[in-house]
N, C-alpha and C positions, 0 to 999 in steps of 0.2 A: 208126718213128723211124729204121730202117735206111735207108729211102729218102732221108732228110734227112742221112744221114751222121753220126748221133749217136754221141757217145762215151758208153759206159756205165761209170760209176764203181762198180766192184764192191766197193770197200772203204769205201763211204760208211756211216758209223756214227752213229747218233743219240747225243745227249749227255744226254738227260733222258727223262722218262716220256711225257708226252702232247703234244698239239699246241702249246699256248701256250709251254711251256718249251723246246720245240725250235725254234720259229719266232722267238722273241725273239733267240736267238743268230744266226740267219740274217738278221734284219732290223735288229738293233742292235749285233751283235758283242759282246754281253754276256750273262751269265746273267740270268734274270728278276729275281733278287734284287739284281742290280747296277744295275738301271735307275735307282732302286731301286723294286721292287714286291713286295708280298706280300699275303696274304689280309686282313691287318688294315686295309689301305687300299683294299680292293676297291670301295668306293663312290666313289673318286676316279677321274676320267677319265684317259685316256692322252694327252690333248692336250699336256701339257708335255714328253713324251718324244720323242726324236729317232729316227726310223727311216730306212731307206734312201730311201724316197720323198721325204723332206725334202731329202736331198742332191741327188737327181736334179732335183727341182723348182727348187732354188736354182741349178742349172746350166742352166736353160732348158728342161727336159724337161716334157712333159705327163705326168701321173701317173694311174694307174688301179688301183683295188682292187675286185675282184669276188669275192664269196663266196656259196655256197649255204647251206642249213640255218642260218638266222639264230638259232635257239634254242641252237645249240651253237657259234656263231661264236667265233673265237679270242680276240677282245677283248671279247666280250659275254657269254659263258657264265659266270654268277656273277661278272661284272665290270661295270664302268660304261661301257665302250666309249669313244666319242669324242663330245664336245659339238658340235664343228665337224667337217665332213667332212674326213677326213685327206688325201684326194687330189682331183684335179680331177674325176675321174669315180668315183662311189662308189654301188654298187647297194643298200646296206642298206635305205634307205627302201622301195624296191620289193620287196625280198625279204621284209621284215616284213609289208608289206601283202598279199603273196601268201600268206604263211604263215597270216595271220589270216582268210583267206577260205576256210573249210574246204570249201565245196561245189565248188571247182575242182580238188581233189586226188583222184587215183585211183591204183590199182596200188601199194599200200603207201606212199603219199605220195611216189612217185617221179615221177608224171606230173601235169602241169597240163593238164587237159582231155585232149586226145589227143597231147600232146607231152611228151617227157622234159624235166624242169626243166633238166637238163644242156644239152640242145640250145638251150633258150631263152637261157641265159646265154652259151653259146659263140657263138651268133649275134650277141648284143649285143657281145661282145668283138670279133668279126670285123668288125662294122660300124664300131666305133671305130678299129680298126687301119687299116682302109681310109681312114677320114677323116683319120687322122694319118700317112698314108704319106709325106708330105713334111716331117714334123715329128718330132724325136726324142721318144721316149716311154719310160716305165717302166711295165710292167703286172704286177701280181700277181693271179693268178687261182687261187683256192683252192677246190677241189671235194671235198667229203667225204661227202655224204649217201649216195651209192651204194656206198661202200667201207668205211664206218666200222664197221658192226655185223656184217656177214656177208661173209666172203671170197668166197662164191659170187656175190654181186651185182656184183662188179667187172667181170665180162665184159659186163654189160649196156651199159656205156658205151664198150666198145672201138670200136664203129662211130662213135660221136659224136666221140671223140678223133681217130680216124683221119681222118674227114671234115674236121674243123677244121684240122688241120695240112696235109692235102692241098689244101684250098681256099686256104690261105695260100701254099703252095708254087706252085700253079697260077696264082695271081694275082701272083706274083713279089713278095710282101710279106715274104719272109724273106731276100731277097738282101742286106739290110744290117741284119739282126736276129739277135741272139744269143738262143737259146732255152735255158732251164733247166727241164727237166721233172723234178720232184722230189716226194717225199713226206716227211712229217714223221716217220713211224714206220710199222711194219708192224702186223699184227693184235695187239692187246694183250690180247684175251681170246677165249674160245671153245675148242673141242676142239683145234684145231691148236696152240694155245698150250701144250698139255700134252706136246708132242713136242719132241725136240731140234731138228728143223728149224724148228719154230714159234718156239723161243727165238731162233734166228738171224734168222728172218724179221721178228720184231718189232724187232730191233736194227739191221737192215741194210735201210733203206728204199731206194726207187728214186731214182736220180740219173742223168739223161741230159743231156748238153750238146751243143747244135748250134752250130757256128761257121760263119758265112757264108764262102763261097769268097773273096770279095774281101778279107775281113779276114785269112784264113789265108795268102793269097798274099804279104801284106806283113809278116807277123809269124811267121816260121818258128820262131824260138826259143820264142815263147809257145805256138805250136801243138805243138811237140815236148814242152814241159813238160806241157801238157794231156794229151797221149797217154800220157806216162809216169805222171802222177798218177792216171790212170784205174785203175791197178792198185795204188794205194797207199792207206794209211789216211787217210780224209778225214772232215770233220765239217761241220755247219752253219756253224761259224765260218769255214771256208774258203770257202764260198759267199759269205758276207758280204764277205770280202776280195776275192774274184774280181769281184763286182759293183762294188765300189769301184775296183778296178783298171781295169775297163772304163770307168768314168766319168771318171777322172782321167788314166789311162794314163801319159804321160811324167812327169806331176807326182804320180803315185801314191806315197803313203807309207802303210805299214801302220797301220791305226787300231785293230785289235783286238789285245788282249793274247794271244789264244789261237790265232788263225787264220793260215793261209798261203794266199795267193792261188793258185788253181788254175793260174795262168799263171806262177807261180814254181815252183822245184823243192821238192817235199815230200820230206823225207829218207826213204831206203829203210828206215832203222832207227827210224822214228817209232814211239813206243809209245803206249798208251792214256793213261798219266799225262801225257806231254808234249803230247798232243792234248786234254787236259782231258776224257777219257772215264773215268768211274769204273769200278771193277772190275765193278760190277753190270751195266753196259751193254757192257762190252768183249767183242769177239768174237775177239780175238787170243789165244785160250786153247784148251786141250783140257779136256774134262770127263770125269771118272772117276766112275762110279757108286759111292756109298757106301751101306752097309747102313743102312736106316732105324732099326734098333734099336741102332745103335752108341751108345756113351756120349756122344761129341761131338755127334752129331746130336740126341740127346735134350736135351742141354744147350742147344744152339742153339735148338731148337724152343720150349722153355719160355721162354727169354729173348725170343724173337721175339714170343710172345703178350704178355709183360709190356710190351714196347716199344709194341705196338699199343694196348694198354689205356691206357698213359701218355699217348698222343696226345690222348685226349678226357677226361683226368682232370678238367679244369675244367668239363666238361659231362656228368659221369657220371650225373646225374639224367635226362638225355635218351637216352644211349646205354647199352645193356646191357653188362655186363662179359663179355668173351669168354674162352672156354676152349679148350684144344687138343683137337680132335676126332680128327685123324688127321695123320700125316706122309705126304704124298703122294709126295715124291721128295727125294733129296739127292745132291749132286755135289761132288766135290773139283775145284776149278778151278786149273789150272796153266798158266802161260804156255807157249807153244810152245817146244820145245827150240831151234829156230832163233833165236827172239827172245832167249833166255837166253844163247846163245853168240855172238851177232853182235858183231863188233868193227869192221869197216870194209868198204867196197866200192870197186871201181875200175871206171870206165867205166859208162855208163848203158845202152848198147845192144850195140854190137859188142864181143866179147871181154870181156863183163862178168865180173868176178871178185868173189866175196864171201869175206871172211876170217872164220873162226870161231875162238874161243878157248875157255877154260874157262867153264862156265856160272856165272852169278851166282846167288846164293841166291834161289830163288823165294819169294814170299809164299805163305801157306797160306790160301786162301779156300774157303769152302763156300757153295754156293747151295742153299737149302732151300725147299721148297714145303710149306705146311701148310694144313689145313682147320680152321676154327674153328666153335664153336657158342656161342650160337644163331645162326641165319642161314645157315650153310654157306659163309661167305666163304673163298675160296681166295687165299692170299697167297704171294708169292715174294720172298725177300730174300737178300742176299749178305753173309756175315759173315767177318771176318778173325780168324784165331786166331794169337796170338803165344804159342808154347809156352814161350819163355824167361821171359816175364813173366806167364804164365797169364792173358792178357787175351783178351777176346772182344768184338768190336765190330761193329755194323752198319756196312757200308761206305757205303751210299748210299741211293737211293730204295727204297721197297717197291712191288712191282707187285701190283695186284689182277687176278686172272686170270679171274674170272667176273663177270657183271653184278650190280650191287647194286640196280638198278631203283628201287623205292619203299622199300627197306629203310631208307634214311637220310632219309626225307622230313622228319623232325623237326628237321633242322639245315640251315643255309644255307651253311656254310663248304665251298667246293668241294674243298679239300684233304682235309678230314676225312670227307667223304661216303663215300669208298671204304672207310673202316674201320668206320663206325658202323652198328650194327643197333639201331634205335630200341627203347627199353625197353618201350614200350607196344604193340609189334607183336603 
C-alpha cells in the first residue's frame, strides 16, 4: 500500500463486536438496531433497507458486492440475506455452489483445486474493474476466510493482495479510483486476545485510504484533512460519511448522526462518547491491573455471571446455568490524562499549540475477564462503578474470547450462541 501512497488511519476504532454490527454503520450510517434489525426478525430479508450501494446505483454507478466464506457471510450468517441481488454484480450464488461442492476444496478449505479461493475472487473483481474502466462503479469486496479464525493464516494472502493492487496500478486502473482497504475488527478470540496488545488489536482494525493523484491535485483542502484525520479517532460511521462525500461532493450533506467525513476536520479533542464508541470498545484509555481477589472485582464477577444467565432465561431448559469458575483478569480503565485535561488547540500543523486545564472527573470503569462452567466459556465485560450511588452497571457488549464451536448447537439465535452451553452436552 505504500507504493500506492496509502494513508494509514492509526486511530480507527470499531464500534461494536463482530462483522455485521460494525459493517452496518459503515454501509448504512446507523447501528444495526436502528435499521431497524434484531434477532427477532432474522427471518426477514434485508431488501427493504438502504445501503451505500443503493445511493451509488441511483447516481448512475455500477455496483459490485463480492464475499467469500458464504456460511459466515455478513448478511446471511443466521440471517435471511437478500431475496433479490443487492448489487449489479453479486457472487453469492457462485460462492454457495462452490461451498457445496466438497470435492473441490483442499488445504483446510482455503484452496479450490490448485488455487486459493482468494485469488479466484480477486481475479473476478479485477476482470470486472477492467470491464468498467470507462464507467463509474462502487465495489465492496469482503474477504474473511483466511483471517477470521487464526491470525497466523493472514500472511497466506499477502501475495494475493499485493498482486491484485499491483496489477490494478500497472494497468492504470487506479488513476481515477479511491481505494479504502479496511477491516471490521481484529482477532476476537485466541491466545493473542488474552494479552494487552490483543485487546488493542481487536478494537483497532486496519484502515488505509488511497487517493488518486488527479483528485488530490484539485482538492488540497480535502487532502489536508485526510492527512490530519489519519492520526485522529475515527470509526466506521466516518467511512460512511466519507463515501457519501465522494459521491455527492459539492452537494454533500452529512447523513449520519454519528460520523464525520474523512475529508472534513475531525476534532483533535474527539472522545469515544462523542464518536459513539462505548467504553468497552474505547482505546483512548490507560488500563491499570487490579487484584482479582479484591472485593469490587468479586462483586463484578458474580454480577457478570448473573447477567449472562439472564440472557437465556426464556430458554433455560436448553442452556445450562453457568457458574463462575475463575477470574482471569481485571483492569481499572481510566481515560488518558491528556484527554481529561484538554481544553483547546491552535493551528493544525505549524506552531501547533494545545491548551490543558484542570482534569475533569473520570468515570470509574472496570474491565473483567471470567471463565464459567460448565463449558469453560471465557467472557470479557466492562462495568461502570458509581461510588456515590453504589451502582454497578454493564457498560456495553460482552466479548466471548474463546470459540464455542458446537457447545451451543441446540439454539439458533446468533446473539445467544456465544453464551449458551447446551444442557444436554
